[in-house]
Each structure stands twice: as C-alpha cells, then as structure tokens.
Chimera marker file (.cmm) of the C-alpha trace (Angstrom):
<marker_set name="trace">
<marker id="1" x="-6.988" y="25.352" z="-14.452" r="1" g="1" b="0" radius="0.5"/>
<marker id="2" x="-3.601" y="27.048" z="-14.301" r="1" g="1" b="0" radius="0.5"/>
<marker id="3" x="-5.093" y="30.030" z="-12.458" r="1" g="1" b="0" radius="0.5"/>
<marker id="4" x="-6.553" y="27.653" z="-9.884" r="1" g="1" b="0" radius="0.5"/>
<marker id="5" x="-3.246" y="25.836" z="-9.478" r="1" g="1" b="0" radius="0.5"/>
<marker id="6" x="-1.256" y="29.016" z="-9.049" r="1" g="1" b="0" radius="0.5"/>
<marker id="7" x="-4.025" y="30.745" z="-7.069" r="1" g="1" b="0" radius="0.5"/>
<marker id="8" x="-3.405" y="33.874" z="-9.069" r="1" g="1" b="0" radius="0.5"/>
<marker id="9" x="-6.449" y="36.057" z="-9.445" r="1" g="1" b="0" radius="0.5"/>
<marker id="10" x="-8.748" y="33.122" z="-9.987" r="1" g="1" b="0" radius="0.5"/>
<marker id="11" x="-12.201" y="33.952" z="-8.766" r="1" g="1" b="0" radius="0.5"/>
<marker id="12" x="-13.968" y="30.634" z="-9.039" r="1" g="1" b="0" radius="0.5"/>
<marker id="13" x="-16.855" y="29.444" z="-6.932" r="1" g="1" b="0" radius="0.5"/>
<marker id="14" x="-16.657" y="26.055" z="-5.200" r="1" g="1" b="0" radius="0.5"/>
<marker id="15" x="-19.335" y="24.820" z="-7.618" r="1" g="1" b="0" radius="0.5"/>
<marker id="16" x="-17.190" y="25.773" z="-10.628" r="1" g="1" b="0" radius="0.5"/>
<marker id="17" x="-14.172" y="24.030" z="-9.145" r="1" g="1" b="0" radius="0.5"/>
<marker id="18" x="-16.205" y="20.893" z="-8.443" r="1" g="1" b="0" radius="0.5"/>
<marker id="19" x="-17.615" y="20.911" z="-11.984" r="1" g="1" b="0" radius="0.5"/>
<marker id="20" x="-14.083" y="21.123" z="-13.378" r="1" g="1" b="0" radius="0.5"/>
<marker id="21" x="-12.974" y="18.306" z="-11.067" r="1" g="1" b="0" radius="0.5"/>
<marker id="22" x="-15.807" y="16.103" z="-12.335" r="1" g="1" b="0" radius="0.5"/>
<marker id="23" x="-15.282" y="17.072" z="-15.981" r="1" g="1" b="0" radius="0.5"/>
<marker id="24" x="-11.594" y="16.185" z="-15.850" r="1" g="1" b="0" radius="0.5"/>
<marker id="25" x="-12.319" y="12.964" z="-13.913" r="1" g="1" b="0" radius="0.5"/>
<marker id="26" x="-9.633" y="13.919" z="-11.412" r="1" g="1" b="0" radius="0.5"/>
<marker id="27" x="-10.749" y="11.305" z="-8.874" r="1" g="1" b="0" radius="0.5"/>
<marker id="28" x="-10.442" y="8.451" z="-11.380" r="1" g="1" b="0" radius="0.5"/>
<marker id="29" x="-7.054" y="9.656" z="-12.579" r="1" g="1" b="0" radius="0.5"/>
<marker id="30" x="-5.758" y="10.007" z="-9.014" r="1" g="1" b="0" radius="0.5"/>
<marker id="31" x="-7.011" y="6.512" z="-8.109" r="1" g="1" b="0" radius="0.5"/>
<marker id="32" x="-5.342" y="5.030" z="-11.198" r="1" g="1" b="0" radius="0.5"/>
<marker id="33" x="-2.086" y="6.790" z="-10.358" r="1" g="1" b="0" radius="0.5"/>
<marker id="34" x="-2.246" y="5.533" z="-6.763" r="1" g="1" b="0" radius="0.5"/>
<marker id="35" x="-2.788" y="1.928" z="-7.889" r="1" g="1" b="0" radius="0.5"/>
<marker id="36" x="0.081" y="2.227" z="-10.380" r="1" g="1" b="0" radius="0.5"/>
<marker id="37" x="2.491" y="3.415" z="-7.686" r="1" g="1" b="0" radius="0.5"/>
<marker id="38" x="1.277" y="0.722" z="-5.300" r="1" g="1" b="0" radius="0.5"/>
<marker id="39" x="1.827" y="-2.059" z="-7.848" r="1" g="1" b="0" radius="0.5"/>
<marker id="40" x="5.266" y="-0.691" z="-8.711" r="1" g="1" b="0" radius="0.5"/>
<marker id="41" x="6.258" y="-0.616" z="-5.029" r="1" g="1" b="0" radius="0.5"/>
<marker id="42" x="5.097" y="-4.197" z="-4.502" r="1" g="1" b="0" radius="0.5"/>
<marker id="43" x="6.840" y="-5.449" z="-7.649" r="1" g="1" b="0" radius="0.5"/>
<marker id="44" x="10.089" y="-3.865" z="-6.484" r="1" g="1" b="0" radius="0.5"/>
<marker id="45" x="10.163" y="-6.349" z="-3.582" r="1" g="1" b="0" radius="0.5"/>
<marker id="46" x="10.326" y="-9.338" z="-5.913" r="1" g="1" b="0" radius="0.5"/>
<marker id="47" x="14.099" y="-9.181" z="-6.389" r="1" g="1" b="0" radius="0.5"/>
<marker id="48" x="14.996" y="-8.808" z="-2.710" r="1" g="1" b="0" radius="0.5"/>
<marker id="49" x="16.587" y="-11.917" z="-1.249" r="1" g="1" b="0" radius="0.5"/>
<marker id="50" x="16.748" y="-10.941" z="2.425" r="1" g="1" b="0" radius="0.5"/>
<marker id="51" x="13.452" y="-12.166" z="3.926" r="1" g="1" b="0" radius="0.5"/>
<marker id="52" x="13.697" y="-9.835" z="6.933" r="1" g="1" b="0" radius="0.5"/>
<marker id="53" x="14.145" y="-6.775" z="4.758" r="1" g="1" b="0" radius="0.5"/>
<marker id="54" x="11.457" y="-7.938" z="2.350" r="1" g="1" b="0" radius="0.5"/>
<marker id="55" x="8.972" y="-8.456" z="5.183" r="1" g="1" b="0" radius="0.5"/>
<marker id="56" x="9.761" y="-5.079" z="6.715" r="1" g="1" b="0" radius="0.5"/>
<marker id="57" x="9.383" y="-3.253" z="3.413" r="1" g="1" b="0" radius="0.5"/>
<marker id="58" x="6.155" y="-5.097" z="2.690" r="1" g="1" b="0" radius="0.5"/>
<marker id="59" x="4.738" y="-3.791" z="5.980" r="1" g="1" b="0" radius="0.5"/>
<marker id="60" x="5.990" y="-0.274" z="5.209" r="1" g="1" b="0" radius="0.5"/>
<marker id="61" x="4.280" y="-0.355" z="1.816" r="1" g="1" b="0" radius="0.5"/>
<marker id="62" x="1.105" y="-1.546" z="3.512" r="1" g="1" b="0" radius="0.5"/>
<marker id="63" x="1.243" y="1.410" z="5.909" r="1" g="1" b="0" radius="0.5"/>
<marker id="64" x="1.945" y="3.926" z="3.150" r="1" g="1" b="0" radius="0.5"/>
<marker id="65" x="-0.952" y="2.730" z="1.047" r="1" g="1" b="0" radius="0.5"/>
<marker id="66" x="-3.256" y="2.103" z="4.046" r="1" g="1" b="0" radius="0.5"/>
<marker id="67" x="-3.580" y="-1.608" z="3.280" r="1" g="1" b="0" radius="0.5"/>
<marker id="68" x="-3.789" y="-4.005" z="6.175" r="1" g="1" b="0" radius="0.5"/>
<marker id="69" x="-1.678" y="-6.648" z="4.459" r="1" g="1" b="0" radius="0.5"/>
<marker id="70" x="0.084" y="-7.155" z="1.158" r="1" g="1" b="0" radius="0.5"/>
<marker id="71" x="0.243" y="-10.837" z="0.339" r="1" g="1" b="0" radius="0.5"/>
<marker id="72" x="2.250" y="-12.894" z="-2.077" r="1" g="1" b="0" radius="0.5"/>
<marker id="73" x="5.488" y="-10.941" z="-2.134" r="1" g="1" b="0" radius="0.5"/>
<marker id="74" x="7.348" y="-12.524" z="0.743" r="1" g="1" b="0" radius="0.5"/>
<marker id="75" x="7.135" y="-16.253" z="0.171" r="1" g="1" b="0" radius="0.5"/>
<marker id="76" x="10.001" y="-16.991" z="2.542" r="1" g="1" b="0" radius="0.5"/>
<marker id="77" x="8.042" y="-15.768" z="5.564" r="1" g="1" b="0" radius="0.5"/>
<marker id="78" x="4.806" y="-17.350" z="4.349" r="1" g="1" b="0" radius="0.5"/>
<marker id="79" x="6.507" y="-20.761" z="4.056" r="1" g="1" b="0" radius="0.5"/>
<marker id="80" x="8.209" y="-20.382" z="7.450" r="1" g="1" b="0" radius="0.5"/>
<marker id="81" x="4.973" y="-19.351" z="9.177" r="1" g="1" b="0" radius="0.5"/>
<marker id="82" x="3.036" y="-22.197" z="7.557" r="1" g="1" b="0" radius="0.5"/>
<marker id="83" x="5.649" y="-24.693" z="8.785" r="1" g="1" b="0" radius="0.5"/>
<marker id="84" x="5.452" y="-23.294" z="12.316" r="1" g="1" b="0" radius="0.5"/>
<marker id="85" x="1.650" y="-23.502" z="12.340" r="1" g="1" b="0" radius="0.5"/>
<marker id="86" x="1.799" y="-27.191" z="11.400" r="1" g="1" b="0" radius="0.5"/>
<marker id="87" x="4.193" y="-28.149" z="14.195" r="1" g="1" b="0" radius="0.5"/>
<marker id="88" x="2.670" y="-29.684" z="17.322" r="1" g="1" b="0" radius="0.5"/>
<marker id="89" x="2.839" y="-27.498" z="20.392" r="1" g="1" b="0" radius="0.5"/>
<marker id="90" x="4.339" y="-29.093" z="23.497" r="1" g="1" b="0" radius="0.5"/>
<marker id="91" x="2.322" y="-28.913" z="26.697" r="1" g="1" b="0" radius="0.5"/>
<marker id="92" x="3.752" y="-26.498" z="29.243" r="1" g="1" b="0" radius="0.5"/>
<marker id="93" x="5.683" y="-27.984" z="32.141" r="1" g="1" b="0" radius="0.5"/>
<marker id="94" x="4.229" y="-27.058" z="35.504" r="1" g="1" b="0" radius="0.5"/>
<marker id="95" x="6.204" y="-27.717" z="38.677" r="1" g="1" b="0" radius="0.5"/>
<marker id="96" x="4.619" y="-27.744" z="42.094" r="1" g="1" b="0" radius="0.5"/>
<link id1="1" id2="2" r="1" g="1" b="0" radius="0.2"/>
<link id1="2" id2="3" r="1" g="1" b="0" radius="0.2"/>
<link id1="3" id2="4" r="1" g="1" b="0" radius="0.2"/>
<link id1="4" id2="5" r="1" g="1" b="0" radius="0.2"/>
<link id1="5" id2="6" r="1" g="1" b="0" radius="0.2"/>
<link id1="6" id2="7" r="1" g="1" b="0" radius="0.2"/>
<link id1="7" id2="8" r="1" g="1" b="0" radius="0.2"/>
<link id1="8" id2="9" r="1" g="1" b="0" radius="0.2"/>
<link id1="9" id2="10" r="1" g="1" b="0" radius="0.2"/>
<link id1="10" id2="11" r="1" g="1" b="0" radius="0.2"/>
<link id1="11" id2="12" r="1" g="1" b="0" radius="0.2"/>
<link id1="12" id2="13" r="1" g="1" b="0" radius="0.2"/>
<link id1="13" id2="14" r="1" g="1" b="0" radius="0.2"/>
<link id1="14" id2="15" r="1" g="1" b="0" radius="0.2"/>
<link id1="15" id2="16" r="1" g="1" b="0" radius="0.2"/>
<link id1="16" id2="17" r="1" g="1" b="0" radius="0.2"/>
<link id1="17" id2="18" r="1" g="1" b="0" radius="0.2"/>
<link id1="18" id2="19" r="1" g="1" b="0" radius="0.2"/>
<link id1="19" id2="20" r="1" g="1" b="0" radius="0.2"/>
<link id1="20" id2="21" r="1" g="1" b="0" radius="0.2"/>
<link id1="21" id2="22" r="1" g="1" b="0" radius="0.2"/>
<link id1="22" id2="23" r="1" g="1" b="0" radius="0.2"/>
<link id1="23" id2="24" r="1" g="1" b="0" radius="0.2"/>
<link id1="24" id2="25" r="1" g="1" b="0" radius="0.2"/>
<link id1="25" id2="26" r="1" g="1" b="0" radius="0.2"/>
<link id1="26" id2="27" r="1" g="1" b="0" radius="0.2"/>
<link id1="27" id2="28" r="1" g="1" b="0" radius="0.2"/>
<link id1="28" id2="29" r="1" g="1" b="0" radius="0.2"/>
<link id1="29" id2="30" r="1" g="1" b="0" radius="0.2"/>
<link id1="30" id2="31" r="1" g="1" b="0" radius="0.2"/>
<link id1="31" id2="32" r="1" g="1" b="0" radius="0.2"/>
<link id1="32" id2="33" r="1" g="1" b="0" radius="0.2"/>
<link id1="33" id2="34" r="1" g="1" b="0" radius="0.2"/>
<link id1="34" id2="35" r="1" g="1" b="0" radius="0.2"/>
<link id1="35" id2="36" r="1" g="1" b="0" radius="0.2"/>
<link id1="36" id2="37" r="1" g="1" b="0" radius="0.2"/>
<link id1="37" id2="38" r="1" g="1" b="0" radius="0.2"/>
<link id1="38" id2="39" r="1" g="1" b="0" radius="0.2"/>
<link id1="39" id2="40" r="1" g="1" b="0" radius="0.2"/>
<link id1="40" id2="41" r="1" g="1" b="0" radius="0.2"/>
<link id1="41" id2="42" r="1" g="1" b="0" radius="0.2"/>
<link id1="42" id2="43" r="1" g="1" b="0" radius="0.2"/>
<link id1="43" id2="44" r="1" g="1" b="0" radius="0.2"/>
<link id1="44" id2="45" r="1" g="1" b="0" radius="0.2"/>
<link id1="45" id2="46" r="1" g="1" b="0" radius="0.2"/>
<link id1="46" id2="47" r="1" g="1" b="0" radius="0.2"/>
<link id1="47" id2="48" r="1" g="1" b="0" radius="0.2"/>
<link id1="48" id2="49" r="1" g="1" b="0" radius="0.2"/>
<link id1="49" id2="50" r="1" g="1" b="0" radius="0.2"/>
<link id1="50" id2="51" r="1" g="1" b="0" radius="0.2"/>
<link id1="51" id2="52" r="1" g="1" b="0" radius="0.2"/>
<link id1="52" id2="53" r="1" g="1" b="0" radius="0.2"/>
<link id1="53" id2="54" r="1" g="1" b="0" radius="0.2"/>
<link id1="54" id2="55" r="1" g="1" b="0" radius="0.2"/>
<link id1="55" id2="56" r="1" g="1" b="0" radius="0.2"/>
<link id1="56" id2="57" r="1" g="1" b="0" radius="0.2"/>
<link id1="57" id2="58" r="1" g="1" b="0" radius="0.2"/>
<link id1="58" id2="59" r="1" g="1" b="0" radius="0.2"/>
<link id1="59" id2="60" r="1" g="1" b="0" radius="0.2"/>
<link id1="60" id2="61" r="1" g="1" b="0" radius="0.2"/>
<link id1="61" id2="62" r="1" g="1" b="0" radius="0.2"/>
<link id1="62" id2="63" r="1" g="1" b="0" radius="0.2"/>
<link id1="63" id2="64" r="1" g="1" b="0" radius="0.2"/>
<link id1="64" id2="65" r="1" g="1" b="0" radius="0.2"/>
<link id1="65" id2="66" r="1" g="1" b="0" radius="0.2"/>
<link id1="66" id2="67" r="1" g="1" b="0" radius="0.2"/>
<link id1="67" id2="68" r="1" g="1" b="0" radius="0.2"/>
<link id1="68" id2="69" r="1" g="1" b="0" radius="0.2"/>
<link id1="69" id2="70" r="1" g="1" b="0" radius="0.2"/>
<link id1="70" id2="71" r="1" g="1" b="0" radius="0.2"/>
<link id1="71" id2="72" r="1" g="1" b="0" radius="0.2"/>
<link id1="72" id2="73" r="1" g="1" b="0" radius="0.2"/>
<link id1="73" id2="74" r="1" g="1" b="0" radius="0.2"/>
<link id1="74" id2="75" r="1" g="1" b="0" radius="0.2"/>
<link id1="75" id2="76" r="1" g="1" b="0" radius="0.2"/>
<link id1="76" id2="77" r="1" g="1" b="0" radius="0.2"/>
<link id1="77" id2="78" r="1" g="1" b="0" radius="0.2"/>
<link id1="78" id2="79" r="1" g="1" b="0" radius="0.2"/>
<link id1="79" id2="80" r="1" g="1" b="0" radius="0.2"/>
<link id1="80" id2="81" r="1" g="1" b="0" radius="0.2"/>
<link id1="81" id2="82" r="1" g="1" b="0" radius="0.2"/>
<link id1="82" id2="83" r="1" g="1" b="0" radius="0.2"/>
<link id1="83" id2="84" r="1" g="1" b="0" radius="0.2"/>
<link id1="84" id2="85" r="1" g="1" b="0" radius="0.2"/>
<link id1="85" id2="86" r="1" g="1" b="0" radius="0.2"/>
<link id1="86" id2="87" r="1" g="1" b="0" radius="0.2"/>
<link id1="87" id2="88" r="1" g="1" b="0" radius="0.2"/>
<link id1="88" id2="89" r="1" g="1" b="0" radius="0.2"/>
<link id1="89" id2="90" r="1" g="1" b="0" radius="0.2"/>
<link id1="90" id2="91" r="1" g="1" b="0" radius="0.2"/>
<link id1="91" id2="92" r="1" g="1" b="0" radius="0.2"/>
<link id1="92" id2="93" r="1" g="1" b="0" radius="0.2"/>
<link id1="93" id2="94" r="1" g="1" b="0" radius="0.2"/>
<link id1="94" id2="95" r="1" g="1" b="0" radius="0.2"/>
<link id1="95" id2="96" r="1" g="1" b="0" radius="0.2"/>
</marker_set>
C-alpha cells in the first residue's frame, strides 16, 4: 500500500489495485468519513446567532457536500419564511 501511495517502484496491475481497494473497503471508509465531516460542519452552525451568516454558511455547506438543501439548522429563516407564506398577498394596483 505504501508503494502505491508513494508511487515508488510499485508495479501493480489495475486489477491488483482494485482488489486491494475492495479488500480494505476504501469506499465505505471514505463515505463514513465524508458523512462525519458533513455532520460536524452542520452541527457547527448550531451556535451561530446571526441568521444571515447562518443561512449563508448553510448554503455553502450544501454546495461543498453537493446537497441541494440542509434543513433544520437555521430556524430563524424557516420561521420568517413560514410567516411570510401565511400572509395574504395584496392585489396589484393597475392604473389606466
């Protein structure tokens, strides 16, 4: 494995590399690590009090981790948006 990492004189076939990848369960370990970092990033937003900053960082985290939306970590915006959705919309004024 070290020879592969350092690319020093390792003469492995693609099949041998793939077999090692499967044997070490590299895909599962990488996925677990990704989810751990994602959860840690989301939890770090909990203590932020500025709703604008919290919303911006939530969107940044979503972009970094290729998620379309991360919910539940910016309650201030969720409450504000819910209140706006429940308000009646005034009809537009048209002058002739």
